[in-house]
DOTITOR-848549 format. One record per residue (C-alpha): x, y, z; residue number from 1. Coordinates in nm, 4 decimals. Example, Ala and Ser with C-alpha at 12.3 -4.5 7.8 and 13.67 -1.06 7.14 Angstrom:
+----------+----------+----------+-----+
|        u |        v |        w |   i |
+----------+----------+----------+-----+
|   1.2300 |  -0.4500 |   0.7800 |   1 |
|   1.3670 |  -0.1060 |   0.7140 |   2 |
+----------+----------+----------+-----+
***
This chain:
+----------+----------+----------+-----+
|        u |        v |        w |   i |
+----------+----------+----------+-----+
|   1.8904 |  -5.4313 |  -4.0061 |   1 |
|   1.5411 |  -5.5102 |  -4.1334 |   2 |
|   1.4801 |  -5.1415 |  -4.2044 |   3 |
|   1.8060 |  -5.1105 |  -4.3929 |   4 |
|   1.7392 |  -5.4264 |  -4.5968 |   5 |
|   1.3914 |  -5.2971 |  -4.6733 |   6 |
|   1.5350 |  -4.9687 |  -4.8001 |   7 |
|   1.7883 |  -5.1513 |  -5.0195 |   8 |
|   1.5108 |  -5.3777 |  -5.1479 |   9 |
|   1.2947 |  -5.0761 |  -5.2231 |  10 |
|   1.5817 |  -4.9052 |  -5.4009 |  11 |
|   1.6545 |  -5.2215 |  -5.5990 |  12 |
|   1.2923 |  -5.2813 |  -5.6941 |  13 |
|   1.2466 |  -4.9170 |  -5.7788 |  14 |
|   1.5558 |  -4.9232 |  -5.9989 |  15 |
|   1.4475 |  -5.2474 |  -6.1716 |  16 |
|   1.1048 |  -5.1009 |  -6.2310 |  17 |
|   1.2621 |  -4.7962 |  -6.3857 |  18 |
|   1.4784 |  -5.0163 |  -6.6076 |  19 |
|   1.1811 |  -5.2143 |  -6.7345 |  20 |
|   0.9935 |  -4.8935 |  -6.8061 |  21 |
|   1.2948 |  -4.7452 |  -6.9887 |  22 |
|   1.2775 |  -4.4225 |  -6.7886 |  23 |
|   1.5681 |  -4.1727 |  -6.7655 |  24 |
|   1.8905 |  -4.3159 |  -6.6291 |  25 |
|   1.8875 |  -4.1144 |  -6.3012 |  26 |
|   1.6420 |  -4.1852 |  -6.0231 |  27 |
|   1.6222 |  -4.0928 |  -5.6549 |  28 |
|   1.4712 |  -4.1971 |  -5.3271 |  29 |
|   1.3688 |  -3.9790 |  -5.0351 |  30 |
|   1.5476 |  -3.9887 |  -4.7006 |  31 |
|   1.3634 |  -4.1990 |  -4.4464 |  32 |
|   1.3002 |  -3.9924 |  -4.1341 |  33 |
|   1.4778 |  -3.6900 |  -4.2842 |  34 |
|   1.4876 |  -3.3573 |  -4.0976 |  35 |
|   1.4726 |  -3.0124 |  -4.2643 |  36 |
|   1.5865 |  -2.6773 |  -4.1122 |  37 |
|   1.5595 |  -2.3619 |  -4.3212 |  38 |
|   1.5131 |  -2.5779 |  -4.6298 |  39 |
|   1.8366 |  -2.7745 |  -4.5724 |  40 |
|   1.8384 |  -3.1528 |  -4.5365 |  41 |
|   2.0675 |  -3.2767 |  -4.2636 |  42 |
|   2.1603 |  -3.6240 |  -4.1482 |  43 |
|   2.3809 |  -3.8321 |  -3.9194 |  44 |
|   2.5413 |  -4.1732 |  -3.9654 |  45 |
|   2.6199 |  -4.1453 |  -4.3374 |  46 |
|   2.6459 |  -3.8844 |  -4.6052 |  47 |
|   2.3132 |  -3.7215 |  -4.6776 |  48 |
|   2.3162 |  -3.8379 |  -5.0376 |  49 |
|   2.5228 |  -4.1018 |  -5.2154 |  50 |
|   2.5237 |  -4.1857 |  -5.5819 |  51 |
|   2.5077 |  -4.5660 |  -5.6220 |  52 |
|   2.4941 |  -4.7799 |  -5.9323 |  53 |
|   2.2335 |  -5.0551 |  -5.9511 |  54 |
|   2.1590 |  -5.2407 |  -6.2731 |  55 |
|   2.3211 |  -4.9622 |  -6.4716 |  56 |
|   2.1137 |  -4.6858 |  -6.3137 |  57 |
|   2.2385 |  -4.4139 |  -6.0787 |  58 |
|   2.0273 |  -4.3795 |  -5.7687 |  59 |
|   2.0532 |  -4.0976 |  -5.5086 |  60 |
|   2.0067 |  -4.3058 |  -5.1946 |  61 |
|   1.8569 |  -4.1426 |  -4.8863 |  62 |
|   1.9416 |  -4.2200 |  -4.5249 |  63 |
|   1.7154 |  -4.3626 |  -4.2594 |  64 |
|   1.6805 |  -4.1809 |  -3.9221 |  65 |
|   1.8425 |  -3.8616 |  -4.0593 |  66 |
|   1.9067 |  -3.5853 |  -3.8004 |  67 |
|   2.1347 |  -3.2894 |  -3.7279 |  68 |
|   2.4245 |  -3.2677 |  -3.4829 |  69 |
|   2.3765 |  -2.9337 |  -3.3070 |  70 |
|   2.6714 |  -2.7470 |  -3.1472 |  71 |
|   2.6076 |  -2.4154 |  -2.9650 |  72 |
|   2.8724 |  -2.1516 |  -2.8877 |  73 |
|   2.8202 |  -1.8468 |  -2.6662 |  74 |
|   3.0840 |  -1.5737 |  -2.7040 |  75 |
|   3.1428 |  -1.2002 |  -2.6641 |  76 |
|   3.2881 |  -0.9328 |  -2.8913 |  77 |
|   3.3335 |  -0.5570 |  -2.9329 |  78 |
|   3.1510 |  -0.3205 |  -3.1650 |  79 |
|   3.4579 |  -0.1997 |  -3.3551 |  80 |
|   3.6217 |  -0.5408 |  -3.4033 |  81 |
|   3.5672 |  -0.8195 |  -3.6550 |  82 |
|   3.4594 |  -1.1585 |  -3.5256 |  83 |
|   3.6276 |  -1.4722 |  -3.6625 |  84 |
|   3.5477 |  -1.7922 |  -3.4817 |  85 |
|   3.3947 |  -2.1382 |  -3.5368 |  86 |
|   3.3882 |  -2.0808 |  -3.9105 |  87 |
|   3.2009 |  -1.7508 |  -3.8902 |  88 |
|   3.3240 |  -1.4145 |  -4.0149 |  89 |
|   3.1329 |  -1.1042 |  -3.9016 |  90 |
|   3.2666 |  -0.7631 |  -4.0022 |  91 |
|   3.2817 |  -0.4550 |  -3.7785 |  92 |
|   3.1036 |  -0.2465 |  -3.6814 |  93 |
|   2.8707 |  -0.4978 |  -3.5213 |  94 |
|   2.5405 |  -0.3843 |  -3.3796 |  95 |
|   2.5188 |  -0.3817 |  -3.0012 |  96 |
|   2.3390 |  -0.6586 |  -2.8204 |  97 |
|   2.2861 |  -1.0301 |  -2.8822 |  98 |
|   2.3265 |  -1.1843 |  -3.2264 |  99 |
|   2.2602 |  -1.5392 |  -3.3413 | 100 |
|   2.3993 |  -1.7050 |  -3.6515 | 101 |
|   2.3716 |  -2.0617 |  -3.7896 | 102 |
|   2.6153 |  -2.2481 |  -4.0121 | 103 |
|   2.5395 |  -2.5884 |  -4.1706 | 104 |
|   2.8188 |  -2.8279 |  -4.2629 | 105 |
|   2.7125 |  -3.1337 |  -4.4642 | 106 |
|   2.9358 |  -3.4311 |  -4.3951 | 107 |
|   3.1640 |  -3.2064 |  -4.1936 | 108 |
|   3.2622 |  -3.4476 |  -3.9166 | 109 |
|   3.4880 |  -3.7521 |  -3.8965 | 110 |
|   3.1982 |  -3.9925 |  -3.9421 | 111 |
|   3.0316 |  -3.7687 |  -4.1992 | 112 |
|   2.7688 |  -3.6331 |  -3.9651 | 113 |
|   2.5928 |  -3.3211 |  -4.0801 | 114 |
|   2.6506 |  -3.0334 |  -3.8392 | 115 |
|   2.4748 |  -2.7120 |  -3.7433 | 116 |
|   2.6853 |  -2.4551 |  -3.5567 | 117 |
|   2.4654 |  -2.2201 |  -3.3576 | 118 |
|   2.6492 |  -1.9028 |  -3.2479 | 119 |
|   2.5174 |  -1.6696 |  -2.9755 | 120 |
|   2.7340 |  -1.3550 |  -2.9852 | 121 |
|   2.7026 |  -1.0597 |  -2.7472 | 122 |
|   2.8513 |  -0.7323 |  -2.8759 | 123 |
|   2.9552 |  -0.4605 |  -2.6301 | 124 |
|   3.0065 |  -0.0896 |  -2.6823 | 125 |
|   3.3320 |   0.0810 |  -2.7759 | 126 |
|   3.3802 |   0.4554 |  -2.8117 | 127 |
|   3.5756 |   0.6776 |  -3.0471 | 128 |
|   3.4477 |   1.0213 |  -2.9640 | 129 |
|   3.5588 |   1.3790 |  -2.9041 | 130 |
|   3.4627 |   1.5802 |  -2.5970 | 131 |
|   3.5430 |   1.9282 |  -2.4757 | 132 |
|   3.5889 |   1.9969 |  -2.1049 | 133 |
|   3.6809 |   2.3257 |  -1.9398 | 134 |
|   3.8534 |   2.2908 |  -1.6045 | 135 |
|   3.8468 |   2.5808 |  -1.3609 | 136 |
|   4.1877 |   2.6830 |  -1.2348 | 137 |
|   4.3584 |   2.3418 |  -1.2203 | 138 |
|   4.3916 |   2.0558 |  -1.4675 | 139 |
|   4.3611 |   1.6990 |  -1.3301 | 140 |
|   4.6783 |   1.4917 |  -1.2957 | 141 |
|   4.7817 |   1.3408 |  -1.6277 | 142 |
|   4.5753 |   1.5836 |  -1.8364 | 143 |
|   4.7503 |   1.8427 |  -2.0499 | 144 |
|   4.5853 |   2.1533 |  -2.1904 | 145 |
|   4.4733 |   2.0841 |  -2.5471 | 146 |
|   4.4024 |   1.7463 |  -2.7066 | 147 |
|   4.4426 |   1.4322 |  -2.4938 | 148 |
|   4.3678 |   1.0806 |  -2.6195 | 149 |
|   4.2430 |   0.8620 |  -2.3370 | 150 |
|   4.2118 |   0.4849 |  -2.3735 | 151 |
|   3.9353 |   0.3356 |  -2.1656 | 152 |
|   3.8299 |  -0.0233 |  -2.1146 | 153 |
|   3.4774 |  -0.1461 |  -2.0580 | 154 |
|   3.3962 |  -0.4222 |  -1.8120 | 155 |
|   3.4016 |  -0.6589 |  -2.1107 | 156 |
|   3.7493 |  -0.5468 |  -2.2130 | 157 |
|   3.6484 |  -0.3522 |  -2.5221 | 158 |
|   3.8997 |  -0.0760 |  -2.5961 | 159 |
|   3.7638 |   0.2774 |  -2.6328 | 160 |
|   3.9266 |   0.6089 |  -2.7190 | 161 |
|   3.8108 |   0.9512 |  -2.6004 | 162 |
|   3.9680 |   1.2479 |  -2.7772 | 163 |
|   3.9507 |   1.4928 |  -2.4896 | 164 |
|   4.0167 |   1.8606 |  -2.5509 | 165 |
|   4.1027 |   2.0023 |  -2.2101 | 166 |
|   4.0834 |   2.3787 |  -2.1665 | 167 |
|   4.1934 |   2.5687 |  -1.8593 | 168 |
|   3.9806 |   2.8527 |  -1.7267 | 169 |
|   4.2080 |   3.0708 |  -1.5071 | 170 |
|   4.0690 |   3.1930 |  -1.1786 | 171 |
|   4.1203 |   3.5566 |  -1.2861 | 172 |
|   4.1901 |   3.7585 |  -1.6009 | 173 |
|   4.3199 |   4.1151 |  -1.6322 | 174 |
|   4.2357 |   4.3727 |  -1.9017 | 175 |
|   4.4718 |   4.6301 |  -2.0540 | 176 |
|   4.3777 |   4.8824 |  -1.7814 | 177 |
|   4.4786 |   4.6268 |  -1.5149 | 178 |
|   4.1235 |   4.5665 |  -1.3969 | 179 |
|   4.1050 |   4.2096 |  -1.2641 | 180 |
|   3.7973 |   3.9881 |  -1.3132 | 181 |
|   3.7096 |   3.6590 |  -1.1498 | 182 |
|   3.5860 |   3.3803 |  -1.3762 | 183 |
|   3.3198 |   3.1115 |  -1.3755 | 184 |
|   3.2585 |   2.8014 |  -1.5915 | 185 |
|   2.9091 |   2.7385 |  -1.7264 | 186 |
|   2.8214 |   2.4799 |  -1.9919 | 187 |
|   3.1951 |   2.4248 |  -2.0536 | 188 |
|   3.2547 |   2.7914 |  -2.1381 | 189 |
|   3.4822 |   3.0149 |  -1.9315 | 190 |
|   3.3137 |   3.3521 |  -1.8554 | 191 |
|   3.4214 |   3.6631 |  -1.6722 | 192 |
|   3.2210 |   3.6739 |  -1.3505 | 193 |
|   3.1724 |   4.0513 |  -1.3534 | 194 |
|   3.1113 |   4.3189 |  -1.6151 | 195 |
|   3.3972 |   4.4865 |  -1.7993 | 196 |
|   3.5282 |   4.8252 |  -1.6799 | 197 |
|   3.7993 |   4.8965 |  -1.9398 | 198 |
|   3.8285 |   5.2228 |  -2.1352 | 199 |
|   4.0929 |   5.0862 |  -2.3760 | 200 |
|   4.1156 |   4.8047 |  -2.6283 | 201 |
|   4.3962 |   4.5511 |  -2.5866 | 202 |
|   4.6105 |   4.7554 |  -2.8297 | 203 |
|   4.5744 |   5.0472 |  -2.5843 | 204 |
|   4.3561 |   5.2561 |  -2.8179 | 205 |
|   4.0585 |   5.4400 |  -2.6649 | 206 |
|   3.7135 |   5.2878 |  -2.6540 | 207 |
|   3.4791 |   5.5440 |  -2.8092 | 208 |
|   3.1715 |   5.4952 |  -2.5870 | 209 |
|   3.2382 |   5.3593 |  -2.2370 | 210 |
|   2.9639 |   5.4948 |  -2.0102 | 211 |
|   2.8926 |   5.4756 |  -1.6382 | 212 |
|   2.5354 |   5.4580 |  -1.5104 | 213 |
|   2.4227 |   5.8052 |  -1.3952 | 214 |
|   2.0666 |   5.9085 |  -1.3153 | 215 |
|   1.8726 |   6.1226 |  -1.0686 | 216 |
|   1.7775 |   5.8102 |  -0.8750 | 217 |
|   2.1300 |   5.6655 |  -0.8869 | 218 |
|   2.3781 |   5.9560 |  -0.9073 | 219 |
|   2.6730 |   5.7863 |  -0.7340 | 220 |
|   2.8868 |   5.7324 |  -1.0441 | 221 |
|   3.1897 |   5.5987 |  -0.8546 | 222 |
|   2.9840 |   5.3339 |  -0.6768 | 223 |
|   2.7963 |   5.2470 |  -0.9971 | 224 |
|   3.1233 |   5.1889 |  -1.1821 | 225 |
|   3.2774 |   4.9777 |  -0.9067 | 226 |
|   2.9654 |   4.7658 |  -0.8652 | 227 |
|   2.8265 |   4.7291 |  -1.2162 | 228 |
|   3.1111 |   4.8070 |  -1.4557 | 229 |
|   3.0690 |   5.0187 |  -1.7700 | 230 |
|   2.8037 |   5.0268 |  -2.0414 | 231 |
|   2.9161 |   5.0106 |  -2.4058 | 232 |
|   2.7438 |   5.0619 |  -2.7395 | 233 |
|   2.7466 |   4.7719 |  -2.9858 | 234 |
|   3.0083 |   4.9534 |  -3.1956 | 235 |
|   3.2437 |   5.0144 |  -2.9044 | 236 |
|   3.1952 |   4.6597 |  -2.7743 | 237 |
|   3.2913 |   4.4898 |  -3.1029 | 238 |
|   3.5507 |   4.7478 |  -3.2063 | 239 |
|   3.3916 |   4.9171 |  -3.5087 | 240 |
|   3.3322 |   5.2848 |  -3.5777 | 241 |
|   3.0224 |   5.4318 |  -3.4112 | 242 |
|   2.7262 |   5.4114 |  -3.6495 | 243 |
|   2.9180 |   5.1924 |  -3.8963 | 244 |
|   2.7520 |   4.9091 |  -4.0915 | 245 |
|   3.0822 |   4.7213 |  -4.1089 | 246 |
|   3.0781 |   4.3657 |  -3.9750 | 247 |
|   3.3171 |   4.3240 |  -3.6806 | 248 |
|   3.6548 |   4.1607 |  -3.7388 | 249 |
|   3.6972 |   3.7965 |  -3.6362 | 250 |
|   4.0144 |   3.6129 |  -3.5402 | 251 |
|   4.1395 |   3.2745 |  -3.6644 | 252 |
|   3.8828 |   3.1009 |  -3.4417 | 253 |
|   3.5922 |   3.3054 |  -3.5797 | 254 |
|   3.5617 |   3.5028 |  -3.2549 | 255 |
|   3.5233 |   3.8809 |  -3.2125 | 256 |
|   3.7698 |   4.0076 |  -2.9512 | 257 |
|   3.6332 |   4.3627 |  -2.9399 | 258 |
|   3.6985 |   4.5193 |  -2.6009 | 259 |
|   3.7788 |   4.1864 |  -2.4348 | 260 |
|   4.1279 |   4.1025 |  -2.3076 | 261 |
|   4.3634 |   3.9176 |  -2.5419 | 262 |
|   4.2580 |   3.5532 |  -2.5690 | 263 |
|   3.8950 |   3.6388 |  -2.4860 | 264 |
|   3.5988 |   3.7411 |  -2.7009 | 265 |
|   3.2459 |   3.8825 |  -2.7120 | 266 |
|   3.0068 |   3.5888 |  -2.6518 | 267 |
|   2.8660 |   3.4154 |  -2.9586 | 268 |
|   2.4974 |   3.3374 |  -2.9914 | 269 |
|   2.5785 |   2.9707 |  -2.9232 | 270 |
|   2.7577 |   3.0572 |  -2.5995 | 271 |
|   2.4816 |   3.2939 |  -2.4912 | 272 |
|   2.2182 |   3.0304 |  -2.5639 | 273 |
|   2.4052 |   2.7900 |  -2.3355 | 274 |
|   2.2931 |   3.0131 |  -2.0473 | 275 |
|   1.9295 |   2.9745 |  -2.1501 | 276 |
|   1.9199 |   2.6286 |  -1.9931 | 277 |
|   1.9375 |   2.7945 |  -1.6505 | 278 |
|   1.6609 |   2.9641 |  -1.4594 | 279 |
|   1.7059 |   3.3379 |  -1.4050 | 280 |
|   1.7101 |   3.2910 |  -1.0270 | 281 |
|   2.0151 |   3.0630 |  -1.0702 | 282 |
|   2.2013 |   3.3349 |  -1.2627 | 283 |
|   2.1012 |   3.6474 |  -1.0675 | 284 |
|   2.3026 |   3.7685 |  -0.7680 | 285 |
|   2.1450 |   3.7425 |  -0.4245 | 286 |
|   2.1662 |   4.1187 |  -0.3676 | 287 |
|   2.0876 |   4.4481 |  -0.5450 | 288 |
|   1.7897 |   4.3130 |  -0.7432 | 289 |
|   1.4425 |   4.4383 |  -0.6544 | 290 |
|   1.3498 |   4.0739 |  -0.5903 | 291 |
|   1.6885 |   3.9670 |  -0.4498 | 292 |
|   1.5292 |   3.7387 |  -0.1899 | 293 |
|   1.4082 |   3.5043 |  -0.4678 | 294 |
|   1.7515 |   3.4566 |  -0.6223 | 295 |
|   1.9904 |   3.1669 |  -0.5543 | 296 |
|   2.2882 |   3.2401 |  -0.7853 | 297 |
|   2.3500 |   2.8639 |  -0.7743 | 298 |
|   2.5597 |   2.8886 |  -1.0938 | 299 |
|   2.7811 |   3.1593 |  -0.9378 | 300 |
|   2.7380 |   3.3596 |  -1.2568 | 301 |
|   2.6427 |   3.6570 |  -1.0353 | 302 |
|   2.4367 |   3.8578 |  -1.2838 | 303 |
|   2.3975 |   4.2093 |  -1.1422 | 304 |
|   2.1074 |   4.4428 |  -1.2354 | 305 |
|   2.3335 |   4.6914 |  -1.4186 | 306 |
|   2.0550 |   4.8484 |  -1.6257 | 307 |
|   2.1310 |   5.0085 |  -1.9658 | 308 |
|   2.1594 |   5.3355 |  -2.1536 | 309 |
|   1.8612 |   5.4005 |  -2.3822 | 310 |
|   1.9919 |   5.5936 |  -2.6857 | 311 |
|   1.6428 |   5.6901 |  -2.8040 | 312 |
|   1.5311 |   5.8479 |  -2.4746 | 313 |
|   1.8922 |   5.9430 |  -2.3958 | 314 |
|   1.8748 |   5.8269 |  -2.0389 | 315 |
|   1.9976 |   5.5508 |  -1.8103 | 316 |
|   1.7306 |   5.3092 |  -1.6926 | 317 |
|   1.6677 |   4.9682 |  -1.5386 | 318 |
|   1.9234 |   4.9696 |  -1.2552 | 319 |
|   1.8059 |   4.7124 |  -1.0026 | 320 |
|   1.5612 |   4.5443 |  -1.2406 | 321 |
|   1.7473 |   4.4245 |  -1.5526 | 322 |
|   2.0806 |   4.3592 |  -1.7162 | 323 |
|   2.1876 |   4.3114 |  -2.0780 | 324 |
|   2.5091 |   4.1766 |  -2.2331 | 325 |
|   2.6201 |   4.2204 |  -2.5913 | 326 |
|   2.6592 |   3.9074 |  -2.8043 | 327 |
|   2.7313 |   3.8546 |  -3.1744 | 328 |
|   2.5080 |   3.6591 |  -3.4094 | 329 |
|   2.5403 |   3.5531 |  -3.7752 | 330 |
|   2.3034 |   3.7508 |  -3.9972 | 331 |
|   2.4137 |   3.6925 |  -4.3573 | 332 |
|   2.7007 |   3.6554 |  -4.6014 | 333 |
|   2.9206 |   3.9352 |  -4.7367 | 334 |
|   3.0118 |   3.9729 |  -5.1053 | 335 |
|   3.3459 |   3.8026 |  -5.0413 | 336 |
|   3.1677 |   3.5007 |  -4.8915 | 337 |
|   3.2562 |   3.5819 |  -4.5310 | 338 |
|   2.9914 |   3.5458 |  -4.2620 | 339 |
|   2.8378 |   3.8759 |  -4.1506 | 340 |
|   2.7897 |   3.9293 |  -3.7768 | 341 |
|   2.5206 |   4.1540 |  -3.6344 | 342 |
|   2.4017 |   4.2922 |  -3.3046 | 343 |
|   2.2314 |   4.0676 |  -3.0500 | 344 |
|   2.2130 |   4.0536 |  -2.6720 | 345 |
|   2.1206 |   3.8381 |  -2.3764 | 346 |
|   1.8823 |   3.9928 |  -2.1276 | 347 |
|   1.7995 |   3.8973 |  -1.7683 | 348 |
|   1.5199 |   4.0771 |  -1.5840 | 349 |
|   1.3674 |   4.0512 |  -1.2377 | 350 |
|   1.0270 |   3.9505 |  -1.3782 | 351 |
|   1.1219 |   3.6825 |  -1.6363 | 352 |
|   1.1974 |   3.3241 |  -1.5304 | 353 |
|   1.4619 |   3.2622 |  -1.7984 | 354 |
|   1.7194 |   3.4661 |  -1.9931 | 355 |
|   1.5973 |   3.6120 |  -2.3228 | 356 |
|   1.7729 |   3.6729 |  -2.6546 | 357 |
|   1.6835 |   4.0156 |  -2.7978 | 358 |
|   1.7912 |   4.2188 |  -3.1011 | 359 |
|   1.8461 |   4.5679 |  -2.9571 | 360 |
|   1.9279 |   4.9064 |  -3.1042 | 361 |
|   2.3037 |   4.9130 |  -3.1636 | 362 |
|   2.3308 |   5.2671 |  -3.0220 | 363 |
|   2.2102 |   5.1564 |  -2.6802 | 364 |
|   2.4762 |   5.0871 |  -2.4189 | 365 |
|   2.4898 |   4.7490 |  -2.2442 | 366 |
|   2.7242 |   4.5575 |  -2.0172 | 367 |
|   2.9897 |   4.3205 |  -2.1544 | 368 |
|   3.0939 |   3.9802 |  -2.0250 | 369 |
|   3.3756 |   3.7983 |  -2.2090 | 370 |
|   3.4306 |   3.4302 |  -2.2916 | 371 |
|   3.7747 |   3.2707 |  -2.3117 | 372 |
|   3.8813 |   3.1530 |  -2.6590 | 373 |
|   3.8575 |   2.7773 |  -2.7109 | 374 |
|   3.8863 |   2.5136 |  -2.9797 | 375 |
|   3.5642 |   2.4427 |  -3.1633 | 376 |
|   3.5508 |   2.0677 |  -3.2240 | 377 |
|   3.2809 |   1.8363 |  -3.3546 | 378 |
|   3.1595 |   1.5939 |  -3.0881 | 379 |
+----------+----------+----------+-----+
***
């Protein structure tokens, strides 16, 4: 009570002094024991400031023993949801992790206490993403081929959506000549597991250059065909006239079917590059190579050393030591704005640790592996 009377006396004397000195009509006193946080004065017990009239002068009276009432809230939220609670509004998306926020309310309680609300908010991840998965032979229960939207829940209850494009890779595929090929899935792409043997396109027209390996060292043509498949020039593989500079025709997906069965295509550079993440020993078969004992074929891709036909020397070479597959690669833009596709290939040899992309002579003859058509989505 003595402190309070002293303050009132000080205010009164101060106001009287101001009156005698004929100073401006508004004066103020400072809060006794005031507390400042982030430049904000806060108090408890009375309003922080009160305009009072004394002897005709207005005085902004301070408060003795001023302090803040501190309330702390710890809550959780999700990245893709707004947060509204305890007077706060935080808009999505919220950054992951812990956030703190302070709100000051002056005179916000029943007894006019000043209040600071201290919020500790933990934000957890939600997902809205697209993925592409190729299943071999059988789709999981509840998954349909094509687009599937899957709702997932984190341990914190945050809803997530995965737009899953599920593609089915059949165990076998047959070409127009009724040759059957096993399949294998690598890097989410469905490949034929052996080299093509067909002599006809899917429309039953003849393939112009479909060769079988034949040399003095390896004259058994029947065995070579059964084991290694045929060798095709770039033109015959993509379905253009021999020696033509015409870019191969693409379908609605941007794929070149060429000599592949319907629904399959010549590998793109992207698909071929997906094999470059593997070591050659993991792609090569465990037999027929000159260094077969080193190979694991852990991917089950079963790359056989089918060799090639060298158009310059006009001879077959490399059986047992290398294999090459035709691919297509973008190489420019045509006058009508369409993308031009050019010759490229993927090569595996007995002496190189990884597959290699090469730009070969289009008149050479290489093996062909096909990739099943698929949706191209942005992840």
